[in-house]
C-alpha positions as a printed NumPy array, in Angstrom:
array([[  7.551, -19.588, -25.88 ],
       [  6.174, -16.095, -25.312],
       [  8.3  , -13.198, -24.078],
       [  6.808, -13.076, -20.567],
       [  7.426, -16.77 , -19.88 ],
       [ 11.015, -16.457, -21.128],
       [ 11.67 , -13.439, -18.9  ],
       [ 10.104, -15.277, -15.946],
       [ 12.37 , -18.298, -16.448],
       [ 15.489, -16.119, -16.706],
       [ 14.573, -14.153, -13.609],
       [ 13.77 , -17.349, -11.709],
       [ 17.315, -18.525, -12.348],
       [ 18.876, -15.252, -11.243],
       [ 16.74 , -14.137,  -8.277],
       [ 17.949, -16.647,  -5.694],
       [ 18.097, -14.452,  -2.6  ],
       [ 15.304, -12.84 ,  -0.643],
       [ 15.355,  -9.008,  -0.835],
       [ 16.139,  -7.521,   2.563],
       [ 12.987,  -5.404,   2.716],
       [ 10.828,  -8.45 ,   2.072],
       [ 12.781, -10.509,   4.566],
       [ 12.065,  -7.861,   7.193],
       [  8.36 ,  -7.983,   6.333],
       [  8.347, -11.75 ,   6.71 ],
       [ 10.199, -11.584,  10.028],
       [  7.777,  -8.996,  11.37 ],
       [  4.876, -11.263,  10.437],
       [  6.034, -13.925,  12.906],
       [  4.179, -14.125,  16.143],
       [  0.566, -14.454,  15.019],
       [  0.712, -11.391,  12.817],
       [  0.78 ,  -8.878,  15.642],
       [  0.926,  -5.257,  14.579],
       [ -0.545,  -5.835,  11.131],
       [ -3.021,  -3.302,   9.786],
       [ -5.625,  -4.995,   7.607],
       [ -7.836,  -3.242,   5.092],
       [-11.26 ,  -2.49 ,   6.507],
       [-14.04 ,  -2.967,   3.972],
       [-16.824,  -0.4  ,   3.802],
       [-19.975,  -0.224,   1.742],
       [-20.288,  -1.948,  -1.601],
       [-19.906,   0.225,  -4.656],
       [-19.838,   0.06 ,  -8.432],
       [-16.377,  -0.944,  -9.556],
       [-14.38 ,   0.24 , -12.575],
       [-16.299,  -0.083, -15.833],
       [-13.296,  -1.715, -17.435],
       [-13.516,  -4.51 , -14.875],
       [-17.078,  -5.392, -15.833],
       [-16.177,  -5.269, -19.528],
       [-13.316,  -7.669, -18.811],
       [-15.665, -10.054, -16.991],
       [-18.078, -10.004, -19.931],
       [-15.291, -10.751, -22.437],
       [-13.327, -13.194, -20.269],
       [-15.501, -14.766, -17.521],
       [-12.519, -16.796, -16.298],
       [-11.029, -13.518, -15.03 ],
       [-14.024, -13.046, -12.701],
       [-14.832, -16.449, -11.188],
       [-17.219, -17.108,  -8.351],
       [-15.525, -16.864,  -4.943],
       [-13.547, -19.971,  -4.041],
       [-13.503, -19.132,  -0.324],
       [-17.079, -18.555,   0.898],
       [-15.854, -17.26 ,   4.269],
       [-13.634, -14.684,   2.63 ],
       [-10.859, -15.423,   5.11 ],
       [ -8.295, -16.956,   2.768],
       [ -4.82 , -15.485,   3.201],
       [ -1.516, -16.926,   2.058],
       [  0.888, -18.155,   4.736],
       [  4.197, -16.717,   3.639],
       [  7.686, -18.186,   3.603],
       [ 10.99 , -16.677,   2.508],
       [ 10.777, -18.437,  -0.858],
       [  7.231, -17.176,  -1.397],
       [  8.336, -13.631,  -0.626],
       [ 11.05 , -14.062,  -3.231],
       [  8.486, -15.312,  -5.75 ],
       [  6.222, -12.347,  -5.068],
       [  9.095,  -9.909,  -5.535],
       [ 10.332, -11.684,  -8.655],
       [  6.956, -11.675, -10.378],
       [  6.393,  -8.018,  -9.561],
       [  9.753,  -7.023, -11.037],
       [  9.481,  -9.375, -14.016],
       [  6.069,  -8.137, -15.119],
       [  7.043,  -4.505, -14.529],
       [  9.948,  -4.906, -16.955],
       [  8.12 ,  -7.087, -19.493],
       [  5.846,  -4.416, -20.996],
       [  6.14 ,  -0.85 , -22.198],
       [  3.907,   1.476, -20.128],
       [  1.205,   3.093, -22.27 ],
       [ -2.297,   4.394, -21.716],
       [ -5.272,   2.669, -23.308],
       [ -5.73 ,   5.661, -25.585],
       [ -2.134,   5.394, -26.769],
       [ -2.222,   1.614, -27.21 ],
       [ -5.826,   0.911, -28.251],
       [ -7.466,   4.21 , -29.047],
       [-10.05 ,   3.819, -26.277],
       [-10.458,   5.405, -22.856],
       [-10.409,   2.266, -20.693],
       [ -9.685,  -1.326, -21.736],
       [ -8.759,  -3.995, -19.2  ],
       [ -6.865,  -6.854, -20.848],
       [ -3.89 ,  -9.176, -20.511],
       [ -0.998,  -7.218, -22.019],
       [  1.088,  -8.244, -25.013],
       [  3.621,  -5.487, -25.666],
       [  2.241,  -2.425, -23.857],
       [  0.319,  -2.101, -20.584],
       [ -1.28 ,   0.404, -18.269],
       [ -1.75 ,  -0.117, -14.539],
       [ -4.678,  -2.548, -14.634],
       [ -3.056,  -4.587, -17.415],
       [  0.04 ,  -5.012, -15.23 ],
       [ -2.285,  -6.186, -12.434],
       [ -3.957,  -8.763, -14.672],
       [ -0.594, -10.122, -15.812],
       [  0.747, -10.381, -12.247],
       [ -2.409, -12.064, -11.009],
       [ -2.229, -14.622, -13.812],
       [  1.465, -15.287, -13.171],
       [  0.829, -15.889,  -9.463],
       [ -2.114, -18.199, -10.177],
       [  0.073, -20.206, -12.572],
       [  2.677, -20.383,  -9.777],
       [  0.066, -21.977,  -7.489],
       [ -1.169, -18.987,  -5.499],
       [ -4.886, -19.04 ,  -4.56 ],
       [ -6.933, -16.681,  -6.791],
       [ -9.144, -15.595,  -3.887],
       [ -6.111, -14.063,  -2.145],
       [ -5.249, -11.912,  -5.184],
       [ -7.449,  -8.813,  -5.276],
       [ -7.435,  -5.666,  -7.391],
       [ -7.23 ,  -2.41 ,  -5.455],
       [ -7.788,   1.141,  -6.676],
       [ -6.1  ,   4.241,  -5.281],
       [ -6.071,   7.872,  -6.261],
       [ -3.558,   8.318,  -9.059],
       [ -0.836,  10.864,  -9.667],
       [ -0.945,  11.397, -13.433],
       [ -4.398,   9.803, -13.88 ],
       [ -7.48 ,  10.042, -11.619],
       [ -7.126,   6.442, -10.451],
       [ -4.419,   3.81 , -10.188],
       [ -4.864,   0.011, -10.015],
       [ -2.581,  -2.334,  -8.068],
       [ -2.629,  -5.985,  -7.039],
       [ -3.309,  -6.635,  -3.348],
       [ -2.116, -10.006,  -2.033],
       [ -3.683, -11.107,   1.244],
       [ -1.049, -12.818,   3.415],
       [ -0.192, -13.456,   7.032],
       [  2.553, -10.848,   6.564],
       [ -0.093,  -8.24 ,   5.797],
       [ -1.847,  -7.168,   2.626],
       [  1.004,  -6.722,   0.187],
       [  0.895,  -4.502,  -2.886],
       [  2.365,  -5.266,  -6.306],
       [  2.603,  -1.993,  -8.204],
       [  3.83 ,  -1.197, -11.714],
       [  5.172,   2.164, -10.452],
       [  7.65 ,   0.528,  -8.049],
       [  9.527,  -2.752,  -7.934],
       [  9.527,  -3.11 ,  -4.139],
       [  6.591,  -4.98 ,  -2.607],
       [  5.085,  -3.   ,   0.271],
       [  2.277,  -3.424,   2.742],
       [ -0.78 ,  -1.461,   1.677],
       [ -0.521,   0.985,   4.577],
       [  3.077,   1.834,   3.648],
       [  2.46 ,   2.783,   0.006],
       [  1.516,   6.399,   0.694],
       [ -1.573,   6.028,  -1.486],
       [ -5.089,   7.283,  -0.801],
       [ -7.129,   4.12 ,  -1.128],
       [-10.514,   4.224,  -2.816],
       [-11.799,   0.68 ,  -3.381],
       [-10.909,  -2.988,  -3.603],
       [-12.492,  -6.241,  -4.638],
       [-14.28 ,  -7.813,  -1.696],
       [-12.364, -10.585,   0.041],
       [-15.637, -12.547,   0.276],
       [-16.544, -12.192,  -3.409],
       [-14.087, -10.697,  -5.917],
       [-16.973,  -9.858,  -8.258],
       [-18.085,  -7.263,  -5.699],
       [-16.283,  -3.984,  -5.021],
       [-16.135,  -2.259,  -1.631],
       [-14.803,   1.034,  -0.341],
       [-11.575,   0.913,   1.66 ],
       [-11.85 ,   2.493,   5.107],
       [ -8.871,   4.169,   6.756],
       [ -5.509,   5.553,   5.62 ],
       [ -7.147,   8.043,   3.249],
       [ -4.546,  10.682,   2.435],
       [ -6.741,  12.949,   0.335],
       [-10.232,  14.364,   0.487],
       [-12.331,  11.946,  -1.549],
       [-15.591,  13.909,  -1.798],
       [-16.394,  14.852,  -5.353],
       [-14.162,  12.159,  -6.887],
       [-15.942,  10.627,  -9.882],
       [-16.757,   6.997, -10.476],
       [-13.847,   4.643, -10.967]])
């Protein structure tokens, strides 16, 4: 049994209560999702080069869209919120943070982590863990924000009726996208995850002159 699966099983046995912050998010989602701020998709754009390399090496990571309408969102429950929180924390603690240059000697390599991981590797591991737990792949999208120590930062965006929730290797708490404080750059399209689109709204930095992601 690999290390990640063992950690997941241990955490599953221990994490039996719903974190208060997530419980509040779930409660506020009741009533037809009023007050939610959804990501607005802008023009299509070229995504991160590492993403396309990943698709070429591992086509199963970039399947054709399973929801042609692009409207799939997970209907949350308290137990599902707990699962989301557990997987975020478990994966965050399962790998040693390291850049691709430190771990592989290359500038940008998207892959499922083994011992070390950078932001997009954490995303890939979380997405895989959620799919194995029965979550729909089309609701699990990669988002890119402006970074703090690096130009860009990748996170997992989960589309739910409680809002678009962010799983981030830099924090254990799961937050709605508009509450992260990030300047959002791009995200996989909800209609086709092989396509990348600009994110409109909630920009917190001037994006002109920012290079390709």
